[in-house]
C-alpha positions, 0 to 999 in steps of 0.5 A: 366091925373092928379096925385100928384105933387112931391115937391122936391128931396130925397122924402120920403113922397107923397104930393097929389097936383093937377097938370095940363096936359102939354096941360093945362100949358103954356110952359113959366110956365115950363121954369120959374120953371126950371129957378128958379131951376138953379138960386138956384143951381147957388147961392148955388154953389157960396156960396160953392165956396166962403166958399171953397176959404176962407177955402183955403186962409184965415189962421184962417178959414183954421186952423179951417177946418183942426182941425174940419173936422167932424163939417161941414160934420155933418152939411151937413148931418143934413141939407139934412135930415131936408130938405128931411124929413121936406119938408112938414112942413118947409116953402119954405123960411126955405128950402132956408135957410137950402140949403144955410147953407148946401152949406156953410158947403159943402164949408168948407168940400171941402176947405181942399180937393181942397187945395191939387190940383193945380189951373190949374187942378181944373179949367180944371176939373171944365170946364170938369164937366160943359161941361158934366153936360150941355150936360146931362142936355140938353139931359134930357130936350130934349129927348123923352125917358121916363127916369123915369125907370132909377131911381131904377137902378141908386140908386142901382148903387149908393149904390154899389158905396158907399159900394165899396168906403168904402171897398176900404178905408181899402183895398186901391186897386188902380184898384178898386179906378179907377173903382169906379171913372169911375162908379161914372162919369157914374152914376152921368152923368145919374143922371143929365139927370134923375133929369132934366127930373123929374124936367121938369115934376114937372114944371106942378105943379100949386100949388105955394108953392109946386113950390117954394119948388120943385125948391129948392129941385130940385136945391139940386139934381142937385147940388149934381149931379154936385158936385159928378161928379166934385169930381170923375173927379178930381180924374182922372184929378187932379194934386196934389200940 
């Protein structure tokens, strides 16, 4: 069976590129694709961590982040929208640059937030997030179950989570906040497995440019899964300074 090659996360258009069946593609080609995804994800997380560290420990940068909190937030949204809607017109190199700019802006956003928590609780939460992410990613890579049907349900749960979070900003209900945290952990754990399996399917694409773009956009999806899982767990496990 042949069809269209999905070329990245947050799809809004369909690009029709022939891909091969699993029997026609060596397993090494799929592994190579996934390695590129994880390499991009690791690089982006390193950039975010470096900028966040600077925002916490370098006084001029700390002051700037506290005085201009909306500028990096706007930058993250601009980069995501540009990558989502312009992925067919932007080259793979351009997408890579946007992804790294997004990662740096995300670090500037996170720095002031992370500074409110103890180093030990941040390390504990990061370790727990890494363990959960790894477990769900392995499940997504090894399960024989087709997870594609989960996509619509997970998006509905995500929108509900966002609406509940906005409502609770004005309501300030502690119980609702705990429920949102618990649901958020479940949703992004499942998203990790779902996105991993979808990326495995993209590994069958034989168009090299689409593979390069797909690796970057796939890394963005997994990056967002990890980051949101970390932030929801931090609200459970984090100890404030």
